C-alpha beads as a LAMMPS data file, in Angstrom:
LAMMPS data file: protein, C-alpha beads

115 atoms
114 bonds

1 atom types
1 bond types

-500.0 500.0 xlo xhi
-500.0 500.0 ylo yhi
-500.0 500.0 zlo zhi

Masses

1 110.0

Atoms # bond

1 1 1 116.288 3.832 17.345
2 1 1 119.080 6.710 18.659
3 1 1 121.621 6.651 21.346
4 1 1 123.924 9.485 21.826
5 1 1 127.325 9.367 24.029
6 1 1 128.989 12.685 24.103
7 1 1 132.439 13.415 25.214
8 1 1 135.175 15.613 25.610
9 1 1 134.805 17.894 28.923
10 1 1 136.472 18.706 31.675
11 1 1 137.970 21.149 33.762
12 1 1 139.283 24.227 31.556
13 1 1 140.753 27.654 33.200
14 1 1 139.039 30.903 31.988
15 1 1 139.562 31.449 27.965
16 1 1 140.976 27.906 27.270
17 1 1 139.393 25.940 24.813
18 1 1 137.299 22.728 24.565
19 1 1 136.182 20.443 21.709
20 1 1 132.830 18.079 22.575
21 1 1 132.156 14.916 20.775
22 1 1 128.547 13.424 20.508
23 1 1 128.240 10.124 18.912
24 1 1 125.670 8.908 17.486
25 1 1 124.463 5.367 16.882
26 1 1 121.484 4.397 14.148
27 1 1 121.211 5.340 10.848
28 1 1 119.072 8.287 10.530
29 1 1 121.608 10.128 12.248
30 1 1 122.126 11.775 8.183
31 1 1 118.194 12.934 9.203
32 1 1 118.056 15.076 11.840
33 1 1 119.390 18.561 12.662
34 1 1 121.419 17.894 15.845
35 1 1 122.122 20.438 18.185
36 1 1 124.121 20.755 21.488
37 1 1 122.489 22.072 25.014
38 1 1 123.412 22.349 28.441
39 1 1 122.126 22.675 31.847
40 1 1 123.542 23.553 35.322
41 1 1 121.877 22.835 38.692
42 1 1 117.994 24.400 39.127
43 1 1 117.800 25.517 35.540
44 1 1 116.443 24.650 32.326
45 1 1 118.211 23.012 29.557
46 1 1 119.218 25.583 27.331
47 1 1 119.745 25.154 23.487
48 1 1 123.249 26.458 22.674
49 1 1 123.729 25.252 18.882
50 1 1 122.501 23.755 16.396
51 1 1 123.488 22.536 13.163
52 1 1 121.068 21.023 9.817
53 1 1 121.048 17.773 8.136
54 1 1 122.838 20.458 5.287
55 1 1 125.800 21.795 7.948
56 1 1 123.680 26.110 8.022
57 1 1 124.302 26.782 11.841
58 1 1 122.373 28.484 14.520
59 1 1 123.887 29.673 17.986
60 1 1 122.363 31.045 21.004
61 1 1 123.457 35.008 20.940
62 1 1 125.879 33.994 24.259
63 1 1 128.031 31.355 22.300
64 1 1 128.290 33.227 19.201
65 1 1 132.007 34.122 18.095
66 1 1 132.919 31.903 20.619
67 1 1 131.282 27.949 19.751
68 1 1 131.409 26.190 16.458
69 1 1 129.008 23.682 15.825
70 1 1 130.003 20.829 12.878
71 1 1 129.073 17.487 11.961
72 1 1 130.752 14.574 10.239
73 1 1 127.831 12.817 8.528
74 1 1 130.232 9.809 7.382
75 1 1 131.392 9.628 11.169
76 1 1 127.745 9.930 12.670
77 1 1 129.138 12.502 15.183
78 1 1 128.818 16.059 15.897
79 1 1 131.146 18.342 17.696
80 1 1 131.329 21.492 19.284
81 1 1 134.686 23.632 19.765
82 1 1 134.674 25.935 22.938
83 1 1 136.388 28.905 22.854
84 1 1 137.048 31.807 25.309
85 1 1 135.832 30.071 27.659
86 1 1 134.196 31.506 30.974
87 1 1 133.215 30.628 34.099
88 1 1 129.409 31.277 32.904
89 1 1 129.997 28.763 30.593
90 1 1 130.121 25.636 33.260
91 1 1 127.292 23.136 32.849
92 1 1 126.398 19.627 31.685
93 1 1 126.719 19.691 27.632
94 1 1 124.008 17.296 26.021
95 1 1 123.663 16.580 22.075
96 1 1 120.039 16.038 20.843
97 1 1 118.018 16.387 18.271
98 1 1 116.146 19.955 17.834
99 1 1 113.683 20.217 18.812
100 1 1 115.138 17.549 21.488
101 1 1 113.566 14.035 21.585
102 1 1 113.018 12.713 25.246
103 1 1 114.228 9.056 24.764
104 1 1 117.352 10.670 23.100
105 1 1 119.055 12.583 25.813
106 1 1 122.454 10.752 27.224
107 1 1 124.407 11.733 30.097
108 1 1 125.869 14.753 28.789
109 1 1 129.338 15.894 29.605
110 1 1 130.724 18.092 32.350
111 1 1 132.123 21.220 31.183
112 1 1 134.235 23.131 34.705
113 1 1 135.571 26.344 33.805
114 1 1 137.623 27.837 36.791
115 1 1 141.089 28.809 37.704

Bonds

1 1 1 2
2 1 2 3
3 1 3 4
4 1 4 5
5 1 5 6
6 1 6 7
7 1 7 8
8 1 8 9
9 1 9 10
10 1 10 11
11 1 11 12
12 1 12 13
13 1 13 14
14 1 14 15
15 1 15 16
16 1 16 17
17 1 17 18
18 1 18 19
19 1 19 20
20 1 20 21
21 1 21 22
22 1 22 23
23 1 23 24
24 1 24 25
25 1 25 26
26 1 26 27
27 1 27 28
28 1 28 29
29 1 29 30
30 1 30 31
31 1 31 32
32 1 32 33
33 1 33 34
34 1 34 35
35 1 35 36
36 1 36 37
37 1 37 38
38 1 38 39
39 1 39 40
40 1 40 41
41 1 41 42
42 1 42 43
43 1 43 44
44 1 44 45
45 1 45 46
46 1 46 47
47 1 47 48
48 1 48 49
49 1 49 50
50 1 50 51
51 1 51 52
52 1 52 53
53 1 53 54
54 1 54 55
55 1 55 56
56 1 56 57
57 1 57 58
58 1 58 59
59 1 59 60
60 1 60 61
61 1 61 62
62 1 62 63
63 1 63 64
64 1 64 65
65 1 65 66
66 1 66 67
67 1 67 68
68 1 68 69
69 1 69 70
70 1 70 71
71 1 71 72
72 1 72 73
73 1 73 74
74 1 74 75
75 1 75 76
76 1 76 77
77 1 77 78
78 1 78 79
79 1 79 80
80 1 80 81
81 1 81 82
82 1 82 83
83 1 83 84
84 1 84 85
85 1 85 86
86 1 86 87
87 1 87 88
88 1 88 89
89 1 89 90
90 1 90 91
91 1 91 92
92 1 92 93
93 1 93 94
94 1 94 95
95 1 95 96
96 1 96 97
97 1 97 98
98 1 98 99
99 1 99 100
100 1 100 101
101 1 101 102
102 1 102 103
103 1 103 104
104 1 104 105
105 1 105 106
106 1 106 107
107 1 107 108
108 1 108 109
109 1 109 110
110 1 110 111
111 1 111 112
112 1 112 113
113 1 113 114
114 1 114 115
């Protein structure tokens, strides 16, 4: 059983930065290929970035060069450093396995980019 708890969201001005955290319970975290997703109302939940068990990373096109995903297997935590945030980054951000597992979805953390 895995529980994922996202945190670190908030209100930030355009051009600002936030660091999201996803804390995982359960002993299988190290075996999971983790990812961050985001969703705006009325749209599908989209993949933002992913990281393999060994630390290889993938970023969706619009996030390349602005976002950095990392993981700390000792702390069972995955991070998303977001820089140069823009209003279109406003969404609820979630972490999950990749591909996602339905029962792993948490509450997410709201990120709002606005002046």
